[in-house]
C-alpha positions in Angstrom: 0.0 0.0 0.0 2.0 3.0 -1.2 1.8 6.0 1.1 1.3 9.2 -0.9 2.7 12.7 -0.4 5.7 11.5 1.4 9.5 11.9 0.9 12.3 9.5 1.3 16.0 10.0 1.2 17.0 7.9 -1.8 20.7 8.6 -1.4 20.8 5.7 1.0 21.0 2.1 -0.1 17.8 0.1 0.7 19.4 -3.2 -0.1 22.1 -2.7 2.6 19.5 -1.6 5.1 16.6 -4.0 4.4 17.2 -5.9 7.6 17.4 -2.8 9.8 14.5 -1.4 11.7 13.1 1.6 9.8 10.7 4.2 11.0 9.8 5.3 7.5 8.3 3.1 4.7 6.7 4.0 1.4 5.0 0.7 0.8 3.4 -1.8 3.2 3.4 -5.2 1.6 0.5 -7.2 3.0 0.1 -10.9 2.0 -1.8 -13.9 3.3 -0.7 -17.5 2.9 2.6 -19.3 3.1 2.4 -20.2 -0.6 2.9 -16.6 -1.6 5.6 -15.8 0.9 8.5 -17.6 -0.8 7.3 -17.1 -4.4 5.3 -14.0 -5.4 5.6 -11.9 -2.3 9.4 -12.4 -2.1 9.9 -11.7 -5.7 7.7 -8.5 -5.6 9.5 -7.4 -2.4 12.9 -7.8 -4.0 11.9 -5.9 -7.2 10.5 -3.0 -5.1 13.7 -2.8 -3.1 15.8 -2.8 -6.3 13.6 0.1 -7.5 14.8 2.0 -4.4 11.4 1.8 -2.7 11.3 1.5 1.1 9.1 -1.5 1.7 7.7 -3.0 4.9 7.0 -6.7 5.0 5.9 -8.6 8.1 8.4 -11.5 8.5 6.4 -13.1 11.3 3.3 -14.4 9.6 3.0 -17.3 12.1 3.1 -15.9 15.6 4.8 -17.7 18.4 2.5 -19.7 20.6 -0.3 -20.0 18.0 -1.5 -23.6 17.2 -3.1 -24.1 13.8 -5.3 -27.2 13.3 -6.0 -28.7 9.9 -9.1 -26.6 9.5 -7.5 -23.2 10.3 -4.5 -24.0 8.1 -6.9 -23.8 5.1 -8.7 -20.8 6.5 -8.0 -17.1 6.1 -6.2 -15.9 9.3 -7.9 -13.3 11.5 -4.9 -11.0 11.5 -5.0 -11.0 7.7 -8.6 -9.8 7.6 -8.0 -7.2 10.3 -5.0 -6.0 8.4 -7.1 -5.5 5.3 -9.8 -3.8 7.2 -7.4 -1.3 8.7 -5.8 -0.6 5.2 -9.2 0.1 3.7 -10.0 2.4 6.6 -6.8 4.3 6.0 -7.6 4.7 2.4 -11.1 6.0 3.1 -10.0 8.5 5.7 -6.7 9.7 4.2 -6.1 10.5 0.6 -2.4 10.0 1.1 -2.9 6.2 1.0 -3.7 3.9 -1.9 -4.2 0.2 -2.2 -2.9 -1.9 -5.1 -4.5 -5.4 -4.9 -3.0 -8.5 -6.4 -5.5 -11.4 -6.6 -3.4 -14.6 -6.3 -5.0 -17.6 -8.0 -8.5 -16.2 -7.5 -11.0 -13.9 -9.2 -12.0 -10.5 -7.8 -15.6 -11.6 -7.9 -14.8 -14.5 -5.6 -13.4 -12.0 -3.1 -16.3 -9.6 -3.4 -19.0 -12.2 -2.9 -17.0 -14.7 -0.8 -17.6 -17.6 -3.2 -15.6 -20.5 -4.5 -12.5 -21.7 -2.6 -12.0 -18.2 -1.2 -15.5 -18.2 0.2 -15.0 -21.6 1.8 -11.7 -20.4 3.5 -13.4 -17.2 4.6 -16.2 -19.0 6.3 -13.8 -21.5 7.9 -11.8 -18.6 9.5 -14.8 -16.5 10.6 -17.1 -19.0 12.4 -15.9 -18.1 15.9 -16.3 -14.3 15.4 -19.5 -12.3 16.0 -21.6 -11.1 13.1 -20.6 -7.4 13.4 -16.9 -8.2 13.0 -17.5 -10.5 10.1 -19.6 -7.9 8.3 -16.8 -5.4 8.7 -14.5 -7.9 7.0 -17.0 -8.5 4.2 -17.2 -4.8 3.6 -13.4 -4.5 3.4 -13.3 -7.4 1.0 -16.0 -5.8 -1.1 -14.0 -2.5 -1.2 -10.6 -4.1 -2.1 -12.2 -6.3 -4.8 -13.7 -3.2 -6.5 -10.3 -1.6 -6.9 -8.6 -2.2 -10.3 -5.7 -4.5 -9.5 -3.8 -7.4 -10.9 -4.8 -11.1 -11.3 -1.9 -13.5 -10.8 -1.1 -16.0 -13.5 2.0 -18.1 -12.9 3.1 -17.9 -16.5 3.0 -14.1 -16.4 4.4 -13.5 -12.9 7.5 -11.6 -14.0 5.4 -9.3 -16.3 2.8 -8.7 -13.6 5.5 -7.8 -11.0 7.1 -5.3 -13.4 3.7 -3.7 -13.9 3.1 -3.5 -10.1 6.5 -2.0 -9.5 6.1 0.5 -12.3 2.7 1.7 -11.0 4.0 2.0 -7.4 7.0 4.0 -8.6 4.8 6.3 -10.7 2.5 6.9 -7.8 5.3 7.7 -5.4 7.0 10.0 -8.0 3.7 11.9 -8.4 3.3 12.1 -4.6 6.9 13.3 -4.2 6.4 16.0 -6.9 3.2 17.1 -5.2 5.0 17.3 -1.9 7.8 19.4 -3.5 5.2 21.7 -5.1 3.4 22.2 -1.8 6.7 22.8 0.0 7.7 25.4 -2.6 4.4 27.2 -2.2 4.7 27.2 1.6 8.2 28.6 1.3 7.1 31.3 -1.2 4.2 32.3 1.1 6.6 32.5 4.1 8.9 34.7 2.1 6.1 37.0 1.1 4.9 37.2 4.7 8.5 37.9 5.8 8.9 40.6 3.2 5.6 42.3 4.2 6.5 42.1 7.9 9.9 43.5 7.2 8.4 46.4 5.1 6.0 47.2 7.9 8.8 47.3 10.5 10.9 49.6 8.2 8.0 51.9 7.7 7.2 52.0 11.5 10.9 52.7 12.3 11.0 55.5 9.7 7.8 57.1 11.1 9.2 56.9 14.6 12.5 58.6 13.4 10.5 61.4 11.7 8.4 62.0 14.8 11.6 62.1 16.9 13.2 64.5 14.4 10.2 66.9 14.4 10.2 66.8 18.2 13.9 67.7 18.4 13.5 70.5 15.8 10.6 72.0 17.7 12.5 72.0 20.9 15.5 73.6 19.2 13.3 76.3 17.7 11.9 77.1 21.1 15.4 77.6 22.5 16.6 79.8 19.6 13.5 82.1 19.3 12.0 83.0 22.7 8.4 84.3 22.6 8.0 87.9 24.0 6.3 88.1 27.3 3.6 90.3 26.0 2.7 87.6 23.4 2.7 84.7 25.7 -0.6 82.9 26.0 -0.1 81.8 29.5 0.4 85.1 31.4 -1.9 87.8 32.7 0.0 90.5 30.9 -1.4 89.2 27.6 -5.0 89.5 28.8 -4.4 93.0 30.1 -2.8 94.1 26.9 -5.7 92.8 24.9 -8.2 94.6 27.1 -6.3 97.8 27.1 -5.9 97.7 23.3 -9.6 97.2 22.9 -10.4 100.2 25.1 -8.3 102.5 22.9 -10.9 102.3 20.1 -14.0 104.4 20.3 -17.1 102.5 21.3 -19.7 102.2 18.6 -22.8 104.4 18.9 -26.3 103.0 19.1 
């Protein structure tokens, strides 16, 4: 299941690090059945790694302590159905994920309707679970079988694997390009915001400098040119002068 809109450091060598524990994966390779592990799954895994794709593959299909009887050995394991349900939920809730199904020796219609050998194995593995859980699994099977995927044919295995790897690489390349474009837009927007903020600060600083200069000029002018006492607006002498001046003019006659 390729994860979209992600970025990986492809300068590293996946082949040299395939056994190391990784926190980042581009593809989650989910499979069910021991007959696919050594054949199809292993070949697909190797080709993806050679294409410099970071792939996660569960190497512990049979968990320690579990006992499988003859009936369950031919059934679909619970963890496989839960894994599929979770993958389809991720696909529904997050557009960054996509699912590429490969139908191994079965038809998509058998998966969708749980018929044929697949239906028999599904019913064998789900008898001990409640109806609600089984319905969730059926819904997930219906969803995955509706996705255009690949039908396995032994004679065309190499060709099919090449197609799967090509599709995965194209999807990842598109996702990486989308990520780069989004990052470029974010950086451009941040640069614009920074420029606007810087311009605003420059204008504010210049305005503050102009106000300070005007204030200093006004104080200097006050010191250089003192106002005569008779013209001061804060003294009694000015009021008396005005009154006296007014009385020097003849009063108008009625």
